[in-house]
C-alpha positions, -999 to 999 in steps of 0.1 A, spaced: -533 -268 177 -523 -249 209 -531 -213 219 -511 -195 244 -518 -161 261 -513 -145 294 -544 -137 311 -551 -113 338 -582 -99 357 -598 -82 328 -600 -119 312 -595 -132 272 -602 -152 249 -583 -182 233 -593 -195 201 -582 -227 178 -593 -214 145 -589 -244 128 -612 -263 149 -639 -239 158 -627 -240 195 -631 -208 221 -622 -204 257 -639 -173 270 -624 -165 301 -645 -138 318 -632 -105 337 -626 -115 374 -625 -152 370 -587 -146 374 -576 -129 407 -545 -116 413 -519 -86 399 -504 -106 375 -511 -121 344 -514 -162 341 -502 -183 314 -530 -201 301 -528 -225 273 -555 -239 251 -550 -275 232 -575 -295 210 -576 -333 219 -582 -349 184 -577 -385 199 -593 -396 232 -597 -434 226 -598 -444 263 -630 -420 272 -662 -439 279 -666 -472 265 -704 -475 271 -727 -485 243 -751 -459 250 -727 -429 242 -714 -416 210 -683 -392 206 -698 -362 185 -668 -337 192 -631 -332 200 -618 -329 235 -603 -300 248 -572 -293 274 -564 -258 292 -533 -257 310 -526 -235 338 -504 -227 369 -511 -255 395 -523 -229 420 -543 -209 403 -584 -210 416 -608 -199 395 -632 -171 407 -657 -175 380 -666 -201 359 -650 -205 321 -669 -213 287 -656 -234 257 -674 -235 228 -669 -264 208 -684 -279 172 -701 -311 171 -718 -331 141 -749 -345 160 -780 -343 142 -811 -340 165 -848 -330 165 -845 -313 194 -812 -302 206 -824 -289 238 -833 -322 249 -802 -341 242 -783 -351 270 -742 -354 276 -718 -368 296 -683 -350 306 -653 -368 314 -625 -349 328 -592 -353 344 -563 -336 359 -527 -329 345 -521 -334 310 -540 -357 289 -526 -388 274 -543 -420 261 -535 -436 296 -548 -407 317 -568 -417 347 -607 -401 342 -611 -383 373 -651 -377 369 -678 -388 346 -704 -362 352 -745 -361 335 -742 -326 324 -773 -304 335 -780 -273 314 -774 -249 343 -749 -245 370 -713 -256 369 -700 -278 353 -731 -274 325 -738 -276 286 -761 -260 266 -765 -281 235 -774 -261 198 -771 -269 161 -734 -277 153 -721 -262 186 -723 -269 223 -715 -247 249 -695 -262 282 -694 -243 313 -664 -253 340 -652 -239 370 -614 -252 369 -588 -257 343 -586 -290 332 -588 -316 298 -624 -326 290 -644 -342 268 -680 -342 263 -700 -375 251 -737 -376 239 -762 -398 253 -778 -419 225 -817 -413 229 -843 -430 207 -865 -398 206 -839 -367 204 -804 -384 197 -798 -413 176 -775 -400 144 -742 -381 138 -728 -366 105 -695 -383 90 -674 -380 59 -658 -405 36 -633 -396 13 -607 -420 -6 -569 -416 -9 -545 -428 -34 -510 -435 -41 -487 -408 -53 -468 -420 -84 -487 -452 -90 -472 -480 -110 -505 -500 -119 -491 -529 -140 -459 -534 -118 -475 -540 -82 -505 -543 -64 -521 -507 -54 -530 -493 -22 -560 -471 -14 -571 -455 18 -608 -451 21 -611 -429 53 -642 -422 76 -641 -392 102 -663 -374 118 -680 -341 101 -665 -314 127 -641 -286 117 -602 -297 115 -608 -333 108 -605 -331 73 -573 -315 71 -562 -338 98 -566 -367 75 -548 -350 48 -517 -340 68 -516 -376 82 -514 -390 46 -496 -360 29 -461 -381 23 -473 -411 5 -511 -405 -5 -534 -379 -23 -569 -373 -24 -586 -396 -49 -619 -378 -48 -638 -352 -29 -653 -360 7 -690 -372 12 -713 -369 38 -731 -398 52 -753 -400 82 -747 -427 110 -775 -437 129 -777 -464 159 -803 -487 147 -786 -495 115 -753 -511 126 -719 -516 104 -705 -501 73 -693 -518 42 -669 -506 21 -661 -524 -13 -638 -514 -44 -652 -520 -79 -638 -522 -115 -661 -528 -142 -686 -543 -118 -661 -568 -104 -650 -565 -69 -616 -558 -69 -612 -549 -30 -631 -559 2 -656 -560 15 -644 -544 43 -666 -540 72 -668 -508 98 -684 -518 128 -706 -496 148 -686 -492 180 -658 -478 158 -680 -454 142 -696 -440 176 -659 -439 191 -650 -406 173 -616 -422 158 -607 -412 125 -611 -447 106 -586 -459 78 -595 -489 57 -567 -500 33 -573 -518 3 -549 -538 -19 -559 -537 -56 -544 -556 -86 -542 -540 -118 -515 -562 -133 -534 -570 -165 -550 -536 -167 -542 -504 -190 -525 -475 -176 -558 -456 -165 -587 -471 -149 -617 -461 -133 -626 -477 -98 -657 -473 -79 -660 -474 -40 -692 -482 -28 -703 -474 9 -735 -492 23 -752 -500 54 -778 -528 52 -778 -525 15 -785 -491 15 -760 -468 -6 -744 -443 18 -718 -430 -4 -703 -438 -40 -671 -426 -54 -659 -431 -90 -623 -419 -96 -596 -425 -120 -561 -441 -112 -536 -438 -139 -500 -448 -142 -478 -421 -125 -445 -432 -142 -434 -413 -171 -419 -430 -202 -394 -412 -222 -405 -398 -255 -379 -404 -285 -368 -366 -280 -361 -370 -246 -340 -400 -250 -319 -384 -277 -315 -355 -252 -304 -377 -227 -278 -395 -250 -264 -360 -258 -257 -351 -224 -245 -384 -214 -221 -380 -241 -211 -343 -241 -221 -329 -207 -241 -304 -227 -277 -296 -221 -298 -284 -252 -307 -245 -249 -281 -243 -223 -270 -206 -230 -240 -209 -208 -227 -244 -221 -230 -227 -260 -212 -195 -252 -243 -173 -241 -239 -145 -212 -240 -157 -178 
């Protein structure tokens, strides 16, 4: 999640391909004979930036680190994917949060700037991508201002994850339902966070988050019977840009070794996503042949079919 380069007077581009983020440093922006160490990072979690209910998070933040005494002679440009949906992207307004030094969850916001479409800093908003122009290196996060006419909606994804090595009839089963902004890199981050104990239960589905429709409700069913939830995700949480994990504890102690579960996601009674996936007992019972082989090994120390143990060539 970081790209580092030495950049001189000729300029260069730094790219974070996994997130579709690019920093363009034009020729002449960095003055001096010696190239400078520049690093570009993605900020995937920025919980402290912007508490206004009039703003919505639709993209990742960025951070560019450079020597403290470096002064840019020309503006640099960031290209950042976003998940906003608008009837007229050129009319969407945006706010820039920025600060000095390295970003942290308790970082102090130095400036909150309503961005124009010209000058520096400024932003050009297009379908699926924004172009941010700045005249200094720092950390930066852009949020869109909610508008009744031009911006009231963003795309999110939902995906359920199930435990590895399920044991349906011996204990409760944990299911994680994830919600995250539909921007490049987020899906892989969720899988990375879950990789130790959970695996995807189904493909991700997209849904639209509209400002007028409020919270989401998530419920798990087994043959039309509620077995988990309903869990409610507030609209404030959906606006925040956080990767949201909703856990469900499901009891299958009186069920078979394989069950089909439904996960319903709705808003105000309107269906947004419907997942159907199978949970199967991950424990493998030994067959009679396996049991017999195990008894032979225990008694003789010889594995059936082992050429070395039976006098074959090594």
